[in-house]
ZAVO-140426 format. One record per residue (C-alpha): residue number from 0; residue in three letters; x negated, y, z. Coordinates in steps of 0.05 Angstrom, whole numbers, plus 32768, in hexadecimal, padded with zeros to 4 digits. Layout:
<atoms>
ATOM  pos  code    px    py    pz
ATOM  NUM   ALA     X     Y     Z
...
</atoms>
This chain:
<atoms>
ATOM  pos  code    px    py    pz
ATOM    0   MET  8063  7E51  7B7A
ATOM    1   VAL  8098  7E6B  7B9C
ATOM    2   GLU  80AB  7EB9  7B98
ATOM    3   ILE  80C2  7EDD  7BCD
ATOM    4   ILE  810E  7F03  7BCA
ATOM    5   GLU  8119  7F1F  7C03
ATOM    6   SER  80F1  7F21  7C4F
ATOM    7   THR  8119  7F3C  7C8C
ATOM    8   PHE  811D  7F33  7CD8
ATOM    9   VAL  816B  7F1D  7CEB
ATOM   10   VAL  817E  7F3E  7D33
ATOM   11   PRO  81B5  7F21  7D61
ATOM   12   SER  81F3  7F39  7D54
ATOM   13   GLU  81EC  7F4A  7DAB
ATOM   14   GLU  81C1  7F66  7DCD
ATOM   15   ALA  8197  7F31  7DFF
ATOM   16   PRO  81AF  7F2C  7E46
ATOM   17   ILE  816A  7F3D  7E5A
ATOM   18   ARG  812A  7F67  7E4E
ATOM   19   LYS  80F3  7F2D  7E5E
ATOM   20   HIS  80F8  7EE0  7E63
ATOM   21   ARG  80BF  7EC4  7E8A
ATOM   22   LEU  8095  7E8A  7E6C
ATOM   23   SER  808C  7E4D  7E9B
ATOM   24   ASN  8041  7E31  7EAA
ATOM   25   LEU  8051  7DF8  7E70
ATOM   26   ASP  8061  7E37  7E48
ATOM   27   GLN  8027  7E5A  7E56
ATOM   28   VAL  7FF7  7E1D  7E45
ATOM   29   ALA  801A  7E0F  7DFE
ATOM   30   PRO  7FF2  7E1C  7DC5
ATOM   31   TYR  7FF9  7E5B  7DB6
ATOM   32   LEU  800F  7E4E  7D67
ATOM   33   TYR  8050  7E39  7D37
ATOM   34   SER  8066  7E00  7D30
ATOM   35   CYS  8081  7DF4  7CEE
ATOM   36   PHE  80B2  7DC4  7CC8
ATOM   37   VAL  80CB  7DC7  7C8C
ATOM   38   PHE  8113  7D9F  7C76
ATOM   39   HIS  812D  7D8C  7C2F
ATOM   40   TYR  8173  7D91  7C23
ATOM   41   ARG  818D  7D7D  7BD5
ATOM   42   ASN  81C3  7DA1  7BBE
ATOM   43   TYR  8204  7D77  7BA8
ATOM   44   GLU  8223  7DA9  7B86
ATOM   45   ALA  8241  7DCB  7BCC
ATOM   46   ARG  826D  7E07  7BD0
ATOM   47   ASN  8236  7E4C  7BDB
ATOM   48   PHE  81FD  7E17  7BE5
ATOM   49   PHE  81D3  7E33  7C2A
ATOM   50   SER  81F0  7E75  7C14
ATOM   51   THR  81C7  7EB0  7C39
ATOM   52   GLU  81FA  7ED9  7C45
ATOM   53   VAL  821B  7EA0  7C79
ATOM   54   LEU  81D0  7E81  7C97
ATOM   55   LYS  81BB  7ECC  7CAA
ATOM   56   GLY  8206  7EDC  7CC5
ATOM   57   ALA  81FE  7E99  7CEF
ATOM   58   LEU  81B7  7EAC  7D09
ATOM   59   ALA  81C6  7EEC  7D1F
ATOM   60   ARG  81FF  7EC9  7D53
ATOM   61   THR  81CA  7E96  7D62
ATOM   62   LEU  819C  7EC1  7D78
ATOM   63   VAL  81CC  7EDD  7DAF
ATOM   64   LEU  81CC  7EA0  7DD0
ATOM   65   PHE  817D  7E92  7DC2
ATOM   66   TYR  816C  7ED3  7DC7
ATOM   67   PRO  8122  7ECE  7DD6
ATOM   68   LEU  8113  7EB2  7D93
ATOM   69   ALA  8129  7EFC  7D7E
ATOM   70   GLY  80F7  7F1B  7DAD
ATOM   71   ARG  80AC  7F1C  7DAB
ATOM   72   VAL  8073  7F03  7DD7
ATOM   73   LEU  8046  7F2C  7E01
ATOM   74   ILE  8014  7F2F  7E3D
ATOM   75   ASP  802F  7F4B  7E77
ATOM   76   GLU  8008  7F75  7EB1
ATOM   77   GLY  7FED  7F2B  7ED0
ATOM   78   SER  7FD3  7F06  7E83
ATOM   79   ARG  800C  7EE4  7E7C
ATOM   80   LYS  8034  7ED3  7E40
ATOM   81   VAL  807B  7EF8  7E46
ATOM   82   VAL  80B4  7EF2  7E20
ATOM   83   ASP  80CE  7F39  7E13
ATOM   84   CYS  8113  7F35  7DF5
ATOM   85   ASN  8118  7F71  7DCE
ATOM   86   ASP  814A  7F5A  7D8D
ATOM   87   LYS  811A  7F63  7D62
ATOM   88   GLY  812F  7F25  7D3D
ATOM   89   ALA  811C  7EEB  7D1E
ATOM   90   LEU  80E7  7EEB  7CCB
ATOM   91   PHE  811B  7ED3  7C97
ATOM   92   VAL  8103  7ECB  7C58
ATOM   93   VAL  812B  7EB5  7C1A
ATOM   94   ALA  80FD  7E9A  7BDE
ATOM   95   ARG  8109  7E77  7B98
ATOM   96   SER  80D8  7E47  7B7D
ATOM   97   GLU  80D1  7E1D  7B32
ATOM   98   ARG  80C4  7DE1  7B52
ATOM   99   CYS  80FE  7DA4  7B52
ATOM  100   SER  8104  7D82  7B92
ATOM  101   ASP  80D2  7D42  7B7A
ATOM  102   ASP  8098  7D69  7B64
ATOM  103   ILE  8087  7D83  7BAA
ATOM  104   ASN  8060  7D53  7BD3
ATOM  105   PHE  8080  7D5F  7C1A
ATOM  106   GLU  804A  7D42  7C3D
ATOM  107   PRO  8025  7D6B  7C73
ATOM  108   SER  7FF6  7DA4  7C4F
ATOM  109   PRO  7FD9  7DE8  7C58
ATOM  110   GLU  8000  7DEA  7C17
ATOM  111   LEU  803D  7DD8  7C32
ATOM  112   ARG  8041  7E0E  7C64
ATOM  113   ARG  8033  7E3D  7C30
ATOM  114   MET  8062  7E30  7C05
ATOM  115   PHE  809E  7E25  7C2D
ATOM  116   VAL  8090  7E4C  7C79
ATOM  117   PRO  8085  7E91  7C7B
ATOM  118   SER  8047  7EB4  7C93
ATOM  119   ALA  8049  7ED4  7CD5
ATOM  120   PRO  8049  7F21  7CCD
ATOM  121   SER  8031  7F1E  7D1D
ATOM  122   THR  801F  7EE5  7D4E
ATOM  123   THR  805C  7F05  7D7C
ATOM  124   VAL  8090  7EE9  7D51
ATOM  125   MET  80BE  7EB6  7D73
ATOM  126   LEU  80DD  7E9D  7D2A
ATOM  127   MET  80CD  7E93  7CEA
ATOM  128   LEU  80FD  7E77  7CB1
ATOM  129   GLN  80FF  7E76  7C67
ATOM  130   VAL  812B  7E57  7C37
ATOM  131   THR  8116  7E44  7BF8
ATOM  132   TYR  813D  7E32  7BC3
ATOM  133   LEU  8121  7E01  7B8E
ATOM  134   LYS  8130  7DF6  7B40
ATOM  135   CYS  8158  7DC2  7B48
ATOM  136   GLY  8187  7DDC  7B73
ATOM  137   GLY  8168  7DC1  7BB5
ATOM  138   VAL  8157  7DED  7BEF
ATOM  139   VAL  811C  7DE6  7C22
ATOM  140   LEU  8124  7E0A  7C62
ATOM  141   GLY  80DB  7E1C  7C84
ATOM  142   THR  80DF  7E1F  7CD8
ATOM  143   ALA  80A7  7E47  7D00
ATOM  144   THR  80B2  7E49  7D43
ATOM  145   ASN  8078  7E6A  7D78
ATOM  146   HIS  8069  7E2B  7DB0
ATOM  147   VAL  8056  7E60  7DDD
ATOM  148   LEU  80B0  7E55  7DEE
ATOM  149   VAL  80BF  7E1F  7DBB
ATOM  150   ASP  80B5  7DCA  7DC9
ATOM  151   GLY  80DB  7DA6  7DA1
ATOM  152   ARG  811A  7D8E  7DBA
ATOM  153   SER  8125  7DD8  7DC5
ATOM  154   LEU  810F  7DE5  7D78
ATOM  155   PHE  8149  7DB8  7D59
ATOM  156   HIS  817F  7DD0  7D92
ATOM  157   PHE  8173  7E14  7D80
ATOM  158   LEU  8175  7E01  7D2F
ATOM  159   GLN  81C2  7DCD  7D38
ATOM  160   THR  81D9  7E10  7D5D
ATOM  161   TRP  81C2  7E3C  7D1C
ATOM  162   ALA  81E2  7E06  7CF0
ATOM  163   SER  8221  7DF1  7D20
ATOM  164   ILE  8235  7E41  7D12
ATOM  165   ALA  8223  7E49  7CCD
ATOM  166   ARG  825A  7E0E  7CC5
ATOM  167   GLY  828C  7E32  7CF4
ATOM  168   ASP  8282  7DEF  7D20
ATOM  169   LEU  8281  7E18  7D66
ATOM  170   ASN  829E  7DD7  7D93
ATOM  171   SER  8254  7DC3  7D87
ATOM  172   VAL  8239  7DF6  7DA1
ATOM  173   ILE  8210  7DE9  7DE2
ATOM  174   LEU  81F1  7E22  7E09
ATOM  175   PRO  81A6  7E25  7E19
ATOM  176   SER  818D  7E2E  7E5A
ATOM  177   PHE  8149  7E50  7E69
ATOM  178   ASP  8146  7E56  7EAF
ATOM  179   ASN  80FC  7E38  7EBC
ATOM  180   THR  80FE  7E45  7F02
ATOM  181   PRO  80F7  7DF9  7F0C
ATOM  182   LEU  80B6  7DFA  7EEB
ATOM  183   ARG  8099  7E30  7F28
ATOM  184   ALA  8055  7E1A  7F4C
ATOM  185   ARG  805D  7E06  7F8E
ATOM  186   SER  8042  7E2E  7FC4
ATOM  187   PRO  800F  7E28  7FD4
ATOM  188   PRO  7FF9  7E01  7F8F
ATOM  189   SER  7FEC  7DBA  7F9F
ATOM  190   ILE  7FBF  7D99  7F69
ATOM  191   THR  7FC4  7D48  7F77
ATOM  192   PHE  7FAB  7D29  7F31
ATOM  193   ASP  7F76  7D3F  7EFA
ATOM  194   HIS  7F89  7D5C  7EBD
ATOM  195   PRO  7F4F  7D50  7E8C
ATOM  196   GLU  7F85  7D61  7E55
ATOM  197   TYR  7F77  7DA9  7E5F
ATOM  198   GLY  7F3C  7DAF  7E7D
ATOM  199   LYS  7F0B  7DE1  7E4C
ATOM  200   ASP  7ED4  7DA6  7E50
ATOM  201   GLN  7EE6  7D6A  7E33
ATOM  202   LEU  7ED2  7D82  7DDC
ATOM  203   LYS  7E99  7D61  7DE0
ATOM  204   HIS  7E87  7D5A  7D93
ATOM  205   THR  7E91  7D7F  7D56
ATOM  206   SER  7ED1  7D7A  7D3A
ATOM  207   THR  7EDF  7D6A  7CF2
ATOM  208   PRO  7EE3  7DA5  7CC3
ATOM  209   TYR  7F21  7DC6  7CB3
ATOM  210   THR  7F17  7DC3  7C6D
ATOM  211   SER  7F16  7D79  7C6B
ATOM  212   ARG  7F4B  7D69  7C84
ATOM  213   VAL  7F8A  7D3C  7C65
ATOM  214   SER  7FCF  7D1D  7C73
ATOM  215   THR  7FF1  7CDF  7C60
ATOM  216   LYS  8034  7CC8  7C79
ATOM  217   PHE  8035  7C83  7C8A
ATOM  218   LYS  8082  7C65  7C8A
ATOM  219   LEU  8095  7C29  7CC4
ATOM  220   SER  80D6  7C0C  7CBA
ATOM  221   SER  8107  7BF2  7CEE
ATOM  222   GLU  80F0  7BAC  7CD9
ATOM  223   GLN  80A8  7BBF  7CDE
ATOM  224   ILE  80AC  7BE0  7D21
ATOM  225   SER  80D9  7BA7  7D3F
ATOM  226   SER  80A4  7B77  7D29
ATOM  227   LEU  8065  7B9F  7D41
ATOM  228   LYS  8090  7BA1  7D7D
ATOM  229   SER  8091  7B4F  7D88
ATOM  230   ARG  8042  7B53  7D86
ATOM  231   CYS  8052  7B6F  7DD9
ATOM  232   LYS  8070  7B35  7DEF
ATOM  233   GLU  805F  7B40  7E36
ATOM  234   GLY  807C  7B85  7E5C
ATOM  235   ARG  80A2  7BC3  7E3F
ATOM  236   VAL  808E  7BF2  7E06
ATOM  237   SER  80B0  7C1C  7DE1
ATOM  238   THR  80A6  7C34  7DA1
ATOM  239   PHE  807E  7C6E  7DA5
ATOM  240   CYS  804A  7C43  7DCB
ATOM  241   VAL  8040  7C10  7DA0
ATOM  242   VAL  8039  7C3C  7D5D
ATOM  243   ALA  8003  7C6B  7D80
ATOM  244   ALA  7FED  7C22  7D97
ATOM  245   LEU  7FDD  7C15  7D4B
ATOM  246   VAL  7FC8  7C55  7D35
ATOM  247   TRP  7F9A  7C5C  7D61
ATOM  248   LYS  7F7B  7C18  7D59
ATOM  249   CYS  7F73  7C27  7D11
ATOM  250   TYR  7F54  7C66  7D21
ATOM  251   CYS  7F26  7C53  7D54
ATOM  252   ILE  7F12  7C1C  7D20
ATOM  253   ALA  7F12  7C55  7CE4
ATOM  254   GLN  7EEB  7C85  7D03
ATOM  255   GLU  7EB3  7C52  7D1A
ATOM  256   LEU  7EAA  7C68  7D56
ATOM  257   PRO  7E71  7C46  7D8F
ATOM  258   PRO  7E99  7C16  7DB7
ATOM  259   GLY  7E73  7C28  7DF6
ATOM  260   ILE  7E95  7C6C  7DF9
ATOM  261   GLU  7EDB  7C83  7E0E
ATOM  262   THR  7F10  7C93  7DE5
ATOM  263   ARG  7F53  7CB8  7DF4
ATOM  264   LEU  7FA0  7CB7  7DD2
ATOM  265   MET  7FB6  7D00  7DE1
ATOM  266   PHE  800A  7D0D  7DE2
ATOM  267   THR  8031  7D36  7DF8
ATOM  268   ALA  807B  7D1E  7E2D
ATOM  269   ASP  80BA  7D3A  7E30
ATOM  270   ILE  80BD  7D49  7E7F
ATOM  271   ARG  810A  7D58  7E7A
ATOM  272   ASP  8125  7D1B  7EA4
ATOM  273   ARG  80E2  7D0B  7ECF
ATOM  274   VAL  80E0  7D46  7EFB
ATOM  275   HIS  8111  7D50  7F2C
ATOM  276   PRO  8142  7D6B  7F2A
ATOM  277   THR  8140  7D62  7EDE
ATOM  278   LEU  8149  7D93  7EB8
ATOM  279   PRO  8188  7DA2  7E8A
ATOM  280   LYS  8179  7D80  7E3C
ATOM  281   ARG  818B  7DC8  7E20
ATOM  282   PHE  814F  7DE2  7E4F
ATOM  283   PHE  8138  7E12  7E1A
ATOM  284   GLY  80E9  7E16  7E1F
ATOM  285   ASN  80AC  7DEE  7E26
ATOM  286   ALA  80BA  7DB1  7E48
ATOM  287   VAL  807D  7D89  7E3B
ATOM  288   ILE  803F  7D72  7E54
ATOM  289   ARG  8002  7D55  7E39
ATOM  290   ARG  7FE9  7D13  7E46
ATOM  291   SER  7FAE  7CDD  7E2E
ATOM  292   ALA  7FA3  7C93  7E3C
ATOM  293   THR  7F5E  7C83  7E3D
ATOM  294   LEU  7F2F  7C3A  7E22
ATOM  295   PRO  7EEB  7C24  7E0A
ATOM  296   VAL  7EE8  7C2D  7DC5
ATOM  297   SER  7ED9  7BDF  7DCB
ATOM  298   LYS  7F1C  7BD1  7DE8
ATOM  299   VAL  7F4A  7BF6  7DBF
ATOM  300   THR  7F21  7BDB  7D7D
ATOM  301   SER  7F26  7B8D  7D96
ATOM  302   SER  7F63  7B84  7DC1
ATOM  303   PRO  7FA4  7B6F  7DAB
ATOM  304   ILE  7FD5  7BA6  7DA1
ATOM  305   GLN  7FF3  7BA0  7DE1
ATOM  306   ILE  7FBA  7BB7  7E0F
ATOM  307   VAL  7FBD  7BF1  7DE2
ATOM  308   ALA  7FFF  7C03  7DE3
ATOM  309   ASN  800E  7BEC  7E35
ATOM  310   THR  7FD1  7C20  7E3B
ATOM  311   VAL  7FF7  7C54  7E25
ATOM  312   THR  8036  7C44  7E4B
ATOM  313   ASP  800D  7C44  7E86
ATOM  314   ALA  7FFC  7C8B  7E7C
ATOM  315   ILE  8042  7CA1  7E63
ATOM  316   ASP  805F  7C8D  7EA4
ATOM  317   GLY  8028  7CA6  7ED5
ATOM  318   ILE  8051  7CED  7EB8
ATOM  319   THR  8076  7CF0  7F00
ATOM  320   ASP  8099  7D35  7F19
ATOM  321   GLU  805E  7D2F  7F4F
ATOM  322   PHE  802A  7D2F  7F0D
ATOM  323   ILE  8053  7D67  7EED
ATOM  324   ARG  8050  7D8D  7F28
ATOM  325   SER  8002  7D87  7F2A
ATOM  326   PHE  7FFD  7D97  7EEB
ATOM  327   ILE  802D  7DD7  7EF9
ATOM  328   ASP  8008  7DE5  7F2F
ATOM  329   TYR  7FBE  7DDB  7F13
ATOM  330   ALA  7FD2  7E0C  7ED2
ATOM  331   GLU  7FE7  7E43  7F0D
ATOM  332   VAL  7FA1  7E42  7F30
ATOM  333   ASN  7F83  7E40  7EEC
ATOM  334   LYS  7FA8  7E79  7ECC
ATOM  335   ASP  7F66  7EA6  7EC9
ATOM  336   ASN  7F40  7E6D  7EAE
ATOM  337   GLY  7F63  7E64  7E6F
ATOM  338   LEU  7F69  7E1F  7E5A
ATOM  339   ASN  7F5A  7DF0  7E1F
ATOM  340   PRO  7F94  7DED  7DE4
ATOM  341   VAL  7F77  7DAB  7DC3
ATOM  342   LEU  7F7F  7DC3  7D78
ATOM  343   GLU  7F3E  7DA3  7D69
ATOM  344   LEU  7F2E  7D62  7D89
ATOM  345   PRO  7EEE  7D33  7D92
ATOM  346   LYS  7EE2  7D02  7D60
ATOM  347   THR  7EE4  7CCF  7D9A
ATOM  348   ASP  7F2C  7CEA  7DA5
ATOM  349   LEU  7F7B  7CE8  7D79
ATOM  350   ARG  7FB7  7D0E  7D90
ATOM  351   ILE  8000  7CF5  7D7B
ATOM  352   ALA  8041  7D18  7D82
ATOM  353   SER  808B  7D00  7D76
ATOM  354   ILE  80C9  7D1E  7D6B
ATOM  355   SER  80E7  7CD7  7D60
ATOM  356   GLY  812E  7CD8  7D76
ATOM  357   MET  813A  7D1B  7D6E
ATOM  358   PRO  8182  7D2C  7D4B
ATOM  359   VAL  814D  7D4B  7D0E
ATOM  360   TYR  8174  7D35  7CDA
ATOM  361   ASP  81B6  7D53  7CFE
ATOM  362   ILE  81A6  7D98  7CDA
ATOM  363   ASP  81E7  7DA2  7CB3
ATOM  364   PHE  81F9  7DEC  7C9F
ATOM  365   GLY  8238  7DDD  7C7C
ATOM  366   TRP  8221  7DB6  7C48
ATOM  367   GLY  81F4  7D77  7C54
ATOM  368   THR  81C1  7D59  7C85
ATOM  369   PRO  8171  7D66  7C6F
ATOM  370   GLN  8165  7D2A  7C3D
ATOM  371   LEU  8112  7D30  7C59
ATOM  372   ILE  80F0  7D57  7C95
ATOM  373   THR  80AD  7D55  7CA5
ATOM  374   TRP  8079  7D87  7CC3
ATOM  375   ALA  8059  7DBE  7C95
ATOM  376   GLU  801A  7DAB  7CA7
ATOM  377   ALA  7FF0  7D92  7CDF
ATOM  378   ASN  7FD3  7DBE  7D15
ATOM  379   GLY  7F8D  7D9D  7D23
ATOM  380   ASN  7F5F  7D5F  7D0B
ATOM  381   ARG  7F71  7D1C  7D2A
ATOM  382   ALA  7FC0  7D36  7D27
ATOM  383   VAL  7FFA  7CF5  7D28
ATOM  384   TYR  8036  7D08  7D22
ATOM  385   ILE  8077  7CD8  7D1E
ATOM  386   ILE  80BE  7CE5  7D08
ATOM  387   ASN  80F5  7CC6  7CF5
ATOM  388   GLU  8114  7CB0  7CB3
ATOM  389   PRO  8150  7CC4  7CA1
ATOM  390   GLY  8190  7C94  7CA6
ATOM  391   LYS  81A0  7C63  7CDA
ATOM  392   ASP  816A  7C2C  7CE2
ATOM  393   ALA  8148  7C4E  7CB5
ATOM  394   GLY  80F2  7C4D  7CDA
ATOM  395   LEU  80CA  7C7F  7CE3
ATOM  396   SER  8097  7CAA  7CC0
ATOM  397   VAL  804E  7CA7  7CD9
ATOM  398   LEU  8030  7CEE  7CCA
ATOM  399   VAL  7FDF  7CE6  7CD0
ATOM  400   SER  7FB6  7D1D  7CC4
ATOM  401   LEU  7F69  7D0B  7CBB
ATOM  402   ASP  7F26  7D23  7C97
ATOM  403   SER  7F1B  7CFA  7C56
ATOM  404   PRO  7EEE  7CC3  7C64
ATOM  405   THR  7F11  7CAD  7C9D
ATOM  406   MET  7F51  7CB0  7C81
ATOM  407   LEU  7F40  7C85  7C49
ATOM  408   LYS  7F2B  7C44  7C76
ATOM  409   PHE  7F62  7C51  7CAA
ATOM  410   GLU  7F9B  7C4E  7C76
ATOM  411   LYS  7F78  7C07  7C66
ATOM  412   LEU  7F7B  7BF1  7CA8
ATOM  413   PHE  7FC8  7C0E  7CC2
ATOM  414   ARG  7FE0  7BDF  7C88
ATOM  415   GLU  7FBA  7BAD  7C92
ATOM  416   GLU  7FC8  7BB0  7CD9
ATOM  417   LEU  800D  7BA7  7CCC
ATOM  418   CYS  8007  7B70  7C96
ATOM  419   ASN  7FD0  7B3B  7CBB
ATOM  420   SER  7FF0  7B27  7D00
ATOM  421   HIS  8025  7AFC  7CEE
ATOM  422   GLN  803E  7ADA  7CBD
ATOM  423   PRO  8089  7AF8  7CB4
ATOM  424   TRP  8067  7B3A  7CA5
ATOM  425   ARG  8051  7B29  7C69
ATOM  426   ASN  809A  7B37  7C4C
ATOM  427   LEU  80A0  7B7D  7C6F
ATOM  428   CYS  8059  7B8F  7C52
ATOM  429   LYS  8077  7BB9  7C23
ATOM  430   PHE  805C  7BFF  7C15
</atoms>
């Protein structure tokens, strides 16, 4: 369905200033996999629409600023991952498809990833990009970044910079900071909290086979989100917490979990503003930490959504500077034991990630902003992703990946839960 026209490595237009980039403990525990996104751009008959020469030239200049992305991951003498800043470059693929935009199912799937995201020639490559020209004139940009160095904010910082350079807007370029010394372990290490999210003993149940997994997108308008939050009249609750609570509640019911056991909602939180001193927003690297909210199944399924949302809020509020320092020290002490990447979870647990609030729709290479952005494929089963819809006050998309039988029940519960609580909701239930 996709014909590869060109596959090459784009190298930086200048040499890297250093040879090796030391990875922090937060980088060391990041899953060793690629985070893959798909961006869809419609063609408005712009001149030189998505010119590969413009894109490659801008990429070569951008890699000078983001030089570790042109390097390769290696293991040093201490068995720790480092980035060899050897200027070998980023993989850049040009392809074309006989499909039109309206013929493509942009929900995350293995097929979507195969079509629009390059395959890794080696897991040591840091950055891979693919530009696919569609029959209708549109373009799909696929990105794959090695999670060993790149978190969500870092990815979109890079993409914004690449796009700014491509359209000649150098004034909007913000230089990245690779200084991760504030994230070094203390001497001696001091572990003051438990960190079960990274323990090896957490996989107590057999995970659902990969082959039975399906992904579905649910759209929530801003009005629906506001009405959902109105059900949490006491205390403070964020959009993330109330949407996560809704998903968690529906999942536990759909999965028919025994009421007497515990269930866990696992998520990652950005720590740039949570450590002291704070990291700059332009910090490039993994500045996220894994955290979970835990409740008895019976409480998740039978309690008002406010109770479940407050539990998620409390878990987030617990990510203090001392909690973060404790985990960095925990990773240091356990660096030789290996820490669980949590790609597959037990049936009791659910994983949720969010990039809502990030500038995902600002990636303009000079030919307009993307019409759609999505994860190319869910990483593991029982995974949920939250992303903004395009446009001001356009709401959110919630991408859910579950086994097929659970998904059928989950979808029915999710839509009913939105619609059956208050009469004003009836007018909002247009799915």
